[in-house]
VOKE-157874 format. One record per residue (C-alpha): residue in three letters; x, y, z. Coordinates in steps of 0.2 Angstrom, whole numbers, plus 5000, padded with zeros to 4 digits. Layout:
REM VOKE-157874
AlaXYZ;...
REM end
This chain:
REM VOKE-157874
Thr500050005000;Ala500550184997;Ser500950305010;Gly500450465000;Phe500350625010;Glu499350775003;Val500250945006;Leu498951055014;Asp498751245009;Ser499551214992;Lys498051244981;Asn498551314964;Ala500351334971;Gln501751404960;Ser503151274961;Pro504351234969;Ile503751244987;Asn504551195004;Ile503651035010;Glu503351045028;Thr502950865034;Gln501950925049;Ser500851015037;Thr500450865027;Lys499050745029;Tyr499050555025;Asp497750525011;Pro497250335010;Ser496450364993;Leu498150394985;Gln498750244975;Pro500550174973;Ile501550254959;Lys501950124946;Pro503050174931;Leu502750074916;Gly504050044903;Tyr505350144912;Asp506650004912;Ser506349974893;Lys507949924884;Leu507349894867;Gly508749984858;Glu507850144856;Tyr508850304855;Phe508550434869;Asn508950614864;Leu509850714877;Ser510050904875;Asn510451074883;Asn509151194879;Gly509851344888;His508751324903;Thr509151144908;Val509750974903;Val508250884895;Met508050704889;Ser506550664878;Leu505550514882;Pro504450394872;Asn502650404876;Tyr502550214879;Met503250264896;Ser501850304908;Leu501250304926;Glu499950194934;Gly499150254951;Leu498550424945;Pro496750484942;Lys497150474923;Lys498450394912;Tyr499950504911;Ser501250474897;Ala503050524898;Val503650674889;Gln505450724895;Leu506550724911;His507650864916;Leu508950904930;His509151054942;Trp510751064951;Gly511751194962;Ser513351294960;Arg515051224964;Gly515451224983;Thr513651244988;Glu512851074986;Glu511151154986;Gly510251144970;Ser508551064972;Glu507051164968;His505951084981;Gln506451085000;Leu505950955013;Asn505751035030;Gly506751185025;Lys508151065018;Thr508851105001;Tyr509650954992;Leu511050934980;Ala510050924965;Glu508250874959;Leu507650774944;His505950804936;Val505050674925;Val503650764916;His502050674909;Phe500450734901;Asn498750674903;Ser498650564887;Glu496950494892;Ser496150664889;Tyr497250754878;Pro498250724862;Asn499850794866;Phe500950894879;Thr500551064870;Val498651044873;Ala498850964890;Lys499951094898;Glu498451224896;Lys497251104906;Ala496951094924;Asp497250904925;Gly498550914910;Leu500250874918;Ala501050764931;Val502850774937;Leu503850664947;Gly505150754958;Ile506650654964;Leu507750734977;Ile509650694975;Glu510950704989;Val512750644993;Ser513050485001;Ile514550425010;Ala514150245007;Gly514150284988;Gly512750304975;His511750194965;Ser511250304950;Lys512650294937;Ser511550364923;Leu511650544930;Val513450544925;Leu512850544906;Phe512150724909;Asn513950774909;Phe513950764890;Val512750914887;Phe513151044900;Ser513451184887;Ala511951274879;Gly511551194862;Asp512451024866;Tyr511550874860;Val511950684861;Ser510950524856;Leu511050384868;His510750204863;Ser509550134877;Phe509350214894;Asp508650144910;Val507550284917;His506950174931;Glu508750184938;Leu508550364941;Leu507050334953;Pro507150304972;Lys507050124978;Gln505650164990;Met504250244979;Asp502750204990;Lys503050365001;Tyr502750524993;Phe502050704994;Arg500650754983;Tyr500050934978;Asn499451034964;Gly500651164957;Ser501551224941;Leu503051184930;Thr504651264937;Thr505451294920;Pro504651394905;Pro503151394901;Cys502851374920;Ser501151314917;Gln500051304933;Thr499351134928;Val500451004937;Leu499950864949;Trp501650844958;Thr502250684966;Val503850724976;Phe504650564984;Ala505150565002;Gln506650454999;Ser508150534990;Val509250464976;Gln511050444983;Leu512550494973;Ser514350464978;Arg515650604981;Gln516450554964;Gln514850564955;Val514450734963;Ala516150794958;Val515650754940;Leu514050844941;Leu514751004950;Ile516051034937;His514751144928;Glu513851294935;Pro511951274934;Leu511051354919;Pro510151514921;Thr508251494922;
REM end
């Protein structure tokens, strides 16, 4: 069973927000989040690029989420990280804590709308998974994040042969925080059902060093 917590007093919020756990309420109606097709290794190419705002990977729409009110199909994932020496680059905060970085996996309501462009204008159009990233002394499990090193300059582009998106997700996906908010990058549409996982993804010091070689992009 899921341990889904609704964030109170967050109606129509402009994301990101600071999630105060004492201001959340357990909601038994929230279902477990189940990614479908995220670990696909069918030889499909994944395009990774730097658009001047963030590092973006386009995702095939056969990747989708189960456990939400509608079927939401994947569009893209992107990364937010901090400046060298700060190790504080996440967009969301948890009890006032800012994490090293944050990964967003963006989906659109494919049950109701034909594409992302149409869906982003609708109240129930988008769903985003928020994954908080921090340093672990014991070492990290997400080797895939190192691939983002290929496109840290605006305009950079690379095509990857197969990619395991599921590896980027936390192992414990049954505890999360849910609220209605917005995209945090342009067009900042206020039509997002947010799921921010309570468990972070761990990176080793070596992996973090690779990530922090580059300054974050202006938003």
